[in-house]
N, C-alpha and C positions, 0 to 999 in steps of 0.2 A: 634712353634719356641721357643727355650730355651732363656730366658732373660739373657743377659750377666750381671754378677755381678762384683763388684770391691772391692778389699780388703780394709777394713777399720780397721787398727790395733787398739788395745786398746789405751787409752789416753797416751800421751807421757810426762805428767807432772811429774816432780820429786817431791816426797812428803817427807818432813822431819817429820817422824812419831814419833820419840822419842825425845821429846822436852827437852830443858835444865832444865825446872822446875821439871822433873821427877828424876833428879839426887839424891836429898835428899831421896826420897822413895827407890831408888835402894840401897843407902848406908845403910839406916836403916834396910831393909830386909836382906841384905847380912850380916850385923853385927849380927842381931838376929839369922840367920841361923848358924853362926859360934859358937855363945854362946850355942845354943841348942845342937849342935853336941858335944861340949866338956863338958858342965856341965850336960846335960841330966836331967834337973830339971823341973818339971811341972810349978813351980812358975816363973822360968826364961823364959820358953816358953810363958807363959801367958803375962809376962811383955813385951817381944819382940813383940808379936802380937799387944799389946796395943799401944806401941810406933810407930810401923809401920803404924797402922791405924790412930793414932793421927797425924802423920806427913803427911799422905796422905790427899788429898782434896776429900770430899765426893760427888762432883758433877759428878765424874766418866767421866769427859771429858778431863781435862787438867792435869790429874795425870797419873801414870803408867798404871792404869786400862784402862783409856781412850785411851792411846797410843796403848796398846795391842789390844783394840777393833778396833781401826782404822786400825792397821796392818792386822788384820784378815779380815776386810771388804775389804781392798785393794787386798788381795790375792785371795779372793773368789768371789768378785763382782767388778771386774775392770771396768766394763761398767758403773756402777752407783756410783762409789766412788767419793767423793768430800771432800775437806779439810774443816774442821770446824776451822776457825781462831779465834774465840772469845768464851769466856766462856758463860755459860748460863746466868749469871747475866749481863754480858756486852751486850749480845744479847737482853735481856729484856729491858735494859736501852736504847739501840739503837732504838728498836721498839717504846718505849714510846716517845723518842725524835721525831721520824718520825711522830707519831700520832699527836703530838703537832704542828709540822711544817706543817702537811697537813691540819690542821683545818683552816689555813689562806690562802686566795688566793694570789698567787704570780704574780707580774707583769712579763710580758713575757720577759722584758729586763734582768731580773735576770737569766733567763734560756738560752736566746739566743740573741746574738747581731751580726749584719751583716751590711755591706755597700757594695755598688756596686762600682767597680773600672774599669779602662780601661782594665786591664788584667784578670778580673774575679770578683769573689765575695769574700770579706774578712769576715770571721766568726770566730767561736771558742768562748772560754770563754770571751776573751777580744776584740773580733772582729778584730784581727790583723793577723789571719792566712789566707793565700791565698788558696782558693779552686778552682780547675778547674773541670768543668763539661763537659762530652762528651756524647752527645745523641747517644744511641746505638740502632741500628735497627737489632735485632737478626734474624736469619733465621726462617722461619715458619716450625717448626718441625711437624706440623699436617700432612704435605704431605711427611713425611719421613718414611722409614722403620727402623727397629731396627738396621740394619747394617749401614745405613746412619746416624742415630743418634750417633752410636758409632764413626763414623768418625768425626762428629762435636765435640764430647767430646774430642777426641784426639787433635783436633785443638785447643780447648779451653785450654787443658792441656799445649800445647806448648806456648800458650799466657801467661799463668800463670808462666811458667818457664822463659819466656823472661822478664816479668815485674820485678819480684823479688824486689818489693817495696810495702809498705802499700797502699792499695786502697780499694774502696768500690764499690759494685754492688748494685744499688738501683732501685727499681721499685715501681710505685705508680699510682693511678688514675690521669689522667691529661686531661684537655680539650685541644683539638688541636686548635691552632690559625688559623682559616679559614677566617679571615678578608681580607687577601690578595686575596683569591679566590673569595670572594664576591665582592670586589672592582674591580677585573678583569672583572667579568661578568657584573657589573653595567656600565662598560665603553664601552660595546659593542654597536653596532648600534641600534637605537630605532626601526628599522623595525622588529627586532626579540624580541620585548618586551614580547610577549606571551610565547616564549620559555624561555627567561631569568627569567621571574617571577617564573616559575616552578623550574628552577635551584636554584634560591635564596632560595625558600622555602625548597628545598631538602637540601641545605647546612645548613640552620638554624635548620632543623630537625636533621641533623647529629650532629651539635654542641650540641643540647639538649641531644642527646643519647650518645655522645662520653664519657662523664664522667662516665657512667655506664658500658660501655663495653670495653673501650680502656685503654691500659696500656702504660706508657712511661717508658723507661729504660735508665739508665745512668751508666757510669763509673765515679766515683768521686775520685779525687786525691788531696791530700794536698801537695801543692808545697813547696819545701824548699826555693826557691827564685823566683824572677820574671822571670827567664829564664827556670826554671824547668818545663818540659812538657813531657807527655807520649803519646801524640796524634800519633806521628810517629810510636811508638812501636805498638800501637793497630791497626792503619790503615795498617801498613806494614804486618800484619798477615792476611790481607784480610777481616777485619771486617769493616762493614759500620758504621762509626761514624762521627759525626759532632761536632765541637766546639760549645758550647751553648752560645748564646748571652744573654746579660743582660735582654732583653725583654722576652725571653723564661724563664729565671731564675725567673723573677718576677711572671710570670704565674704559674710556678711550685710551688713556695713557697706559693702563695696564695691558690692554690688548696690543697696543703699538710697541711699547718698550719691552715687555716681557714675552709677548706673543702667547699669553695664556688667556683664553677666551672664557673668563668667568666674571661675574658681576662683583662690584666692590661696594660695600656699605660704609660710607664715611661716618655715618652716625654711630655705627658699632665701634669703629676705631676711636672716635672721640670719647665714647663711654669707657672704653678700655683704658685710655690715657688718664681719665679722671680717677681711676682706681689705683693708679701708680702711687705708692707711698712717698710722702715728702716731695711731691712734684708740683706744689701749688704755684710757685713762682716760675717754674720752668715749663709749665704746660704748653705754651705756644711752640717752644723749641722742640719739646718732646713730641708734640703732635705732628709737626712738620717732618721731623726725623722718621717717625713711624709711617707717615704717608709715603715718604721717599722709599723706605725699606720695602713697602708692600707693592708699590707701583713700578719700581725700577729693578733691573738686575743689579747685583752687588758690584760686579766688575764687568768690564768689556775689554777684549783683547783685539787690537788692530793689527792686521797683517798687510802684506803688499796690496792685495786685491779684495779683501773682505774683512769683516769683523766677527769675532767669536764671543758668544756668551753661553750661559748654561743651556745646552741642548739646541741652540739656534745659531745659524750662520746668516749674516746679513751683508749685502753688497749694495753699494749705491752707484748708480749710473747717472750721467748728466747728459742731457740733450745738447748736442754740439752745433749741428748745422741743419738748416731747413732748405728744402728746394725753393726755386724761384717762385713757384706757384704751389700753394698749400690746398689740398682737397678738404672739403668740409669734414668735420669730426675726425681730423687726422690722428688725434691721440685718444680717441674714445676707447678703442679696444685695449690699448695698453693700460689706460687708467682704470679699466674695469677688471683687469686680470686678478685672479685670486693669488694670495701669497705675495702681494706687492703693496707698496705705498706710493702715492703720487703727490708730489709737492710742486706747485707752480707759483714762483715768487715774482710779483709784478711791482715794479717801481716806476712811477711816471717820470719822464724827462721834462725839464723845463723847455718852453718853446724856443728860447734862444739856443739852447744846447742842440736841440733837434735841427734847427736851421743851420747851425755851423756844420754839423755832420753832413747834412745834405749838400751844402756848398762845397765841402771838401770832396765829396764823391763826384759832383759835377765838374770840378776842376780836374780831377783825375781822368774823367772821361774825355774832357776837352783835350788833354795831353795825348790820349790815345787816338783821338780823331785826327791829330796832326801827323800820324804815322804815314809812311809811304805806301804800305800795303792797303789795297782797296778794301779787302775783307775786314781788316782791323778797323778801318774808318767806319765801315758799315755797322760792325758790331758795337763800336763805341757810341755811334750816333743812336743806335737802337736802345742801348742801355741808358744813355742820357735821356732819351725820350721817356723811357719807363720811369726814371727817377723824377722827371718833371711832372709826369702824369700823377705819380704817387704823391708828390708834394701838393699838387693842385687838389687832389682828392681829400687829403687830410686837412687842408686849409678850408676847403669848401664845406666839408662835413664837420669841422671842428673836432676831428679825431685826436685823441691823446696818443702820443708815442710812449710806449713802455719799454723799460729795460727788463728783460725776462730771462730767468733761469728756471729750468725744469729738471727735477730730480726724480728718479725712479729707484726705489729701494726694493730689492728682492730678497726672499727668505727661503731657506732650506735647512734640512737637518744634516745633510751631507754635502760635500763639494759637488758631487755628481748632480744632486738635485738643484743646487745653485746654478751650475753651468747649464743644465737643461732649461731652467727657467730663463736664464739670460739669453739662450738661443731663441726661445720663443719671443722674447721681447725684441731681439735683433730682427727677427723675421717680420714682425709686425711693423717695426719702424722702417725697415728697408722697403716694405710695400708702399709706404707713403713718401719715400725718398728722404728719410730723416736719418742722420748719423748720430752717434753718441760717443762719449768718452768714458772709459772704465775707471778713470781717476786712480790710477796705480800710485801707490805710496801716499795717497791723499784721502784715504778712507776716513780718517778722523775728522778732517774738515768737512768731508762729504756728509758724515753723520750729523754734524752740527748744522749743516745746510738743509738736510732733508727733514729733520725732526720738527714737529710743529711749534716747539717753543724755542727754536734756534734762530740763527741769522745766516744770511748768505755770505759764504766765505769765498765765492768765486765771481765777484762782481765784474772783474776785468774780462771775464769770459762770457758775459751775458750777450744775448741777442736783443737788438733794438727793433721792436715791431710795433706797427700802428695798432690801435684798438681793434679794428676790423679784422686784421690778420690774426691777432691773438685770440679773438673770439672764434675765428674759424677753426681753431684747434678743438674747441668744444669737447672737453674730455669727459664730462659727467652725464650719466643717465641713471635714473632711479626706477626700480621696478619692484616695489613692495608697499604694502599698506597694512599698518597695525594700529587699530584704535584701542584705547585702554580697556574698553568694555566690548570689544568686537567678538563676533562669532566666526569660527573657522570656516571660511567659504572654500578655500582652495589655494592654489599656487600659481604665480605668474609663469610665463614661458621661460623665464630665467631662473626659476626656482624660488622666487621671493614669496614669503607667506602673505596671505591676504586674510585679515581679521577685520570684518566690517561691522560697525555699529550704526544702525539706521537712525538711532536717536542722537548721534554725534552732531554737534553744532559748532561751526567756526565760520571764518570769513568766507570760505568757499562752499561749505555745506550748510545751507540756510534752512532746509526743511527736511522732513522725513519721508518724502514721497519717493517711491522707487517704482521703476518700470521694467518689466521683463518681456522680451519678445523672442520668438524662435519657432521654427517649424516643428512638427511632430517628431519626437524621438531625439531631439537635440539636448534635452536636459532641463527644460523650462520648469516643468512640474516638480522635478526633483529639487531644484533650487528653491522653489516656493515652499516645499515641505521643510527644507532645512531652515529657512528663515522663520517659519511658523514655530518650529521646534524650539529654537533658541530664544525666541521672544517669550514663549510660555515659560521656559526655564528661568528667565529673569523676572517673571512676575507680571508681564504685560497681558492684558485682556485682549485676546485675539478673536476676530470674527472674519470668516472667509466665505465669500459667495462662490459656491461651487456648482456651476451649471453642468458639469460633466461627471460628477460623482467620483472625483479622483482623490479626495482628501479624507474619506471616512476612516480609513485604517489608521492614519497618523493621528487623527482627532481622538479616536477611542484609545489609542496607545498612550496618549498624553493625559488621559483622564477627562477629555472633553465630551461634548454632546453633539451628535449628528441629528439635525432636524430636517425631516422631509417636508419641505414647504407646501407640498401638494396634498399631504395626508390629512390635514386638519387636526392632528393631535396636538399641535402647538400653535398658539395664536399670539399675535400682537394686535391689540385693540386699536383701531385707527382713531377712536374717540378719546384715547388717553392723551391728554394735553402734553405737547412737547415743544421745546424751544428750538428754533432754527438758527437764530442770530442772537448775539449778546449786544449790550448797549455800546461796548467799546469797539464794535465792528464798524470801521469807517470806510469799507470798500463798497461803494454804491454800484459798482459795475456788475457785481454778482447778485443774482436773484433780486432785482430792484423792486419786484412786487411785494417783497417782505421787508418792511422797515426794521432796521436794527434797534431803533429806539422805541418801537411799539411794544406794548405789554405781551407777555408770553401767550396769553389767551388769544389775542388778536393775530399773533404770528401763526398760531396753530390753525385758526380759522382760514387764514390765507392758504396754508398748506393743504387743508382739507378740501378746499375748492379745487386745487390742482389734482388731488387724489381722486376726487369724484370725476373729473374730466377724463382721467386715465381709465378708471374703472367703468365708466359709462360714457364712451366717446360720442354716442349719438344724442346725448341730452342737450336740448336747446338751451340757449343762454337764459331765457325767461324762466324756464323750469329750474335751472341751476340756481338762479337768484332766489327763487321761492324755496328751494331746498336749503340754502344757507340761512334763510330767515328762520325756517323751522328748526334747523340744527341749533341755532343760537337760543331759540325758545326752549328746546329740549334741555340744553345745559342749564338754563335758568330754573327749569323745573326741578333740577337736582342740586340747586344752590351752587352752581359753578359759573363764575363770571370773571371779570378782569381783576377783582379784588381778592380772589381766592388764593390762599397759600397752598400751592400745589405740592410743596415738599411734605405736607402732612397727609396727603391723600394716598390711599392704597390702590392697587389694581382694581379691587372690587368696587371702589367708590365712583368709578367712571361709567357713564352710560354705554350701551352697545347698540348695534343695529336693531335689536329687538326693542330696546327702549325708544329708539327713534321711530320705529314703525308704529308702536302703540301711541306715541305722542301725536304723530301725524293723523292716525285714525281718529283720535279724539278731536282733532281740529276739523275733521270732516263733519262731525256732528254739530259742533259749536266753535266756530273759528274765532280766535282772538286777534286775527290779523285781517282787517277790512280790505287791505290791498290785495289779498289772495282770494281768488274765487275757488269754488268747490272743484271746478275742472282742473285748475292748476294744482290743487292739493291732491286730487286723484291721480294726476300725472306723476306727481312726486312719489306717491305710493307705488305706482307702476314701476318706476325706476329703482326704488330701493327694495323691491320685492325679491330680486335675485340675490343680493348680498345678505338678505334677512332669512329667506327660506329656500332659495334656489341653490345652484351648483357652487356659487361663491360663498355660501353661508358657512360651510365647514372651515373656510380659511379666514373669513373676515368677521363673522358674527360670534362674539364672545369676549370675555375678559382676557387680559394678557396672562399667558401661562409660561412664557419663556423667561427664565432667570438669566438675564444677560450680564449680571454683575457677579454671580456666584460660581460661574464656570470659567476655567482658564482659557478654554478654546471652544468656540461654537462654530460648527460647519453647517451652513445653510445649503442643503442639497436641493438643487433646482432642476435636476434632470427630468423629473416627471412634469414639472411646469412647462418645460419646453415643448412637450407633446400636446399641450392644450392651446387655448387662445392666447394671442399675443397681448391682449389687453389685461388678461389675468396675470400673466408673467410680469408685466411692467408695473401693475398696481402693487403686487407683492414686493417687488424690488424697491419701489418708492417708499412703501411702508416700513420695510426692514431698515433700509439705509438711513432714513431720517430719524427713526427711533434710536438707532445706535448712535447717530450723531448727537442726539440730545443727551445721551450718556457721556459722550466725549466732552460736551460743554460744561458738565459738572466738575471736571478736573479732579475727580476723586482718585484716579489711577491712570497709568499709561495705557493707551489703546492702540491696537493695530487693526485697521479695517482694510481688507484686501478683496479686490475684485478680479476674479479670473475670467478670461475671455472678454476683454473690454469691448470688443465690437458689438456684443449683444446689448450692452447698455447704451451704445451710441445711437441705436435705432429710435430711441425715445429722446427727443431734444431736451425735455425737462430733466430726465434722469442724467443726461450728459452735463447739464448745467449744474445739477446738485453735486456730482462727482468732482467737477472742476472747482466748485466752491469749497468742498471738503478739502481738496488738495491744497488750495491756496491758504486756508485758514488753519490747517492742522498744526502747523509749527507753533501757533499761538496757544494751543491747548494741550501740548505735550502728547501729541498723537502722531501716528504714521499712517499714511495711505499707500497701499500697494495696488498696482494695476498690472495685469499680464494678459498676453494674447499670443496665439499661434497664427492668427489670421491678420498679419500686419497689413497686408494689402487692403483688407476691408477697412481697417482703421485709417488708412491713408486715402481712401476714396474721397473725391471732391465733395460728395454730399455730406460727409461727416467730419471732414478734416478741420473745419472751424471749431469743432468740439474736442476732437482728439489731440490736435497739435498743442493747445495750451496745457493739457494734462501731461503729455509726454515731455514737452520742453521744460516745464517747471521742475521735473524730477531731479533731485540731487544725485540719485543713484540710478544708473541705467545698466542693466544686464542684457546685452544684445547678442543673441545667438544667430546662427545662420537662419535666415528667414525664408528659404525656399525660393520658388520662382516668382520673384517680385521685381518690379522696376527698380533696379539698383540706383539709378540717378534720382528717381522720385523718393526712394527711401532715404538716400543721403541728404536730400534737401529737407525732407520732413523731419528727420532726426537730427539735423544740423551736424552731420559727420564730416570730418575732413577726409581727404582722399586716402590717407594712411589708415584711418579708423575703418572706413568702408572696406578697404582691402582685407582687413583682418576677418571680416565676417562674410566675405563674398563667396566662399566655398564651405561646404559642409565639413565640420570637424566636431564629432560627437563630444559633448560635455565641455566644449570650449566656448568661451564667450568674451566679448569686449566689455569690460567694466569701466564705466565713467563715474567717478566719485568726485564731485566738485570739478576742479580743473585736472585732477589726476586721471590718467588713462592706463589701463592694464589689460593686456591680452592674457587670459588665465584659463586654467582648467578647474572645473568644479570638483572638489575633493570629496572623499567618502570617509566616514568614520565607522567603526565596527557595529555600533548599535543601530545604524540607519537602515541596514538591509531588512531587519525584522520589523522595525517600527514603521517604515514608510510603506511597506506592502508592495504589491505589484501593479497597482492602478496608477496610470499616468506615465508609465515607462520608466526610463532611467532617472 
């Protein structure tokens, strides 16, 4: 595939190359030329040359010769031309002054001042400029194709065009604050201490490693006033950003300035300051001073090519020149390197300024086109054409031209480490055709330019790039997911921690539905067990439909109950009235046969009618109507109707199939229903005989004996049911699932209802409709629905796709393993995967999956914790 390139025009700076001080030289030489022409005397010619050279300055920099030299360099080397604003002597004096200044250590306060306020952090030279920080979570470009990356670049270009204000993109190493996550797990019940101990160790291990492998990215904006804010502009373009609170800012500054990756508690510092004696009036000043002391090094020592502070060497490099064509993500690798900080300062140019700069370049090319050499004319015309196309493009697309400086700060404990890291940066930049400046003798200004609360000290050296070219640099990519109450799932391919909370809700994660797919042996069941375990730990009532008997070990290990649905030892009475919909359910597309505003009793009768159809598929419609009439009469005989307060009834208060059979038999002798003949009643008895006395009686005839609210985890083992009739299996599934859903509607506690091997439930359209309905409505009742399958091909079959696709596509969390020999294109279309996402799971990689959480995408490895080997058992594979 050909890599897409982006036009990067030559620099658009206007250079005044013939300075005012060259005027005497020009006058002297012109006068000498006139005298020589008229007098034609060797003596006069010699005198003229002597006067011209005497008038000129022999440094050949700031005289006529220097100007001509600079003009020539500008015409032939536009990519590397830079203005020399000082004479050689002035430059030497400046360097001497810098050396003298660098010999003494500088207090940090002379370089940086800041204080925390309610609206943000105040910094700058005098500490009075308001900076707003926005934490940016860029998309994970590692799972994107070139075409998808190009789309992201276009989106970033549109963001740049919308902002049109000075801002900074900043990336650095930062320790993630996981104290809330640790506190959450420490607050869990003591009965799971053996699990929680392993989780705490994993979190602390993650904290220790995060500083080395994780990057934090920010948009930084210097506000013009207290109300000035660009958050809405950024978030409105679909970017995931958060306003940064002072606590995170403190951690960021300590990590960046001191290079110590520990968390900072501003509240603790404030409390300590309160206890200082006789400091009532001076509290704000003392507080700010204490903040500065803890977040900054005391002194910093600048040398020729680096800065020194306690235990850390830092060196700032500045991007100097770009190639004429910039490849996509040209700075991604450099911006992601550990032990570096990346600062990209963007200042929009006014349209008039950009137009003048382009006109100046076109005039220069027109001069070059007038040369006698044909090759020079061709080159000049080609470059002029490029500039014209560039101007047409930015005018047509309304692109903003930005003045851009990019700084890369590198860190090391020794000079060798520093030089080695610089060499790595150099190699990466050279691969993209980018050069940089070491900023020798200018490290102090370089530090002020690269640090997030500073300002650009090298504006004259900036590159002027259109928004599309600037976006093509696309330096950031994020590969980590940490929810405040998340469970440790594993790590991304870049080492980022993944802590997922299926009860998390935000703009992108709108429900708790999760979908797991993968062929046998890839890790699907292991992940399902991990999810069940951590939901039980947090107090969620979990119910798992287990058709292959894989979850019995983990269920018993967590203190749950395994129920063999075919044994008959545990029952759920189908005549126990249950609610399917609440009155506030306004979705008429799901289960339209059950009205949400109908009483609970009538909803249950509608459900019973469907259950009878599944249990007795051969029953004629006339007989079914007769059965429902008799069922309603049976309820009336035990004083149950629409007016009953069902919250007061116990399991034993409901009728059973035995009650129904006895009631129907009574109607055979003396019918209370003139519309029912004895033949119709006899046929009803014939159909209900099996669930009353036959093979179905052990499963369906009796009061409810399953305590679905008192057990943390119930595994409904259906392996034996699979060996029997299909109608029995489907009737049991429908009974179980709707009964549990009625518990969900009570909103007494959080519930997880998980279906393993989804394809088995799709064979019955009614069951598929119920699962789809549960998935859609679960978010409203603080519940999560999980579906998993290893037969993805069966779920994508045309006969069931209309049921499976809505369930899969509405899932906020998708864990997609390698799915075996399936139609990749069909899978990609059904799961709505991009080419890059599909490529991640196109080959087998055990325990690796693609996680899609909202808009986030992560290729990750499922991790293991010490307690899991014994708890999970051997059933279900890895």
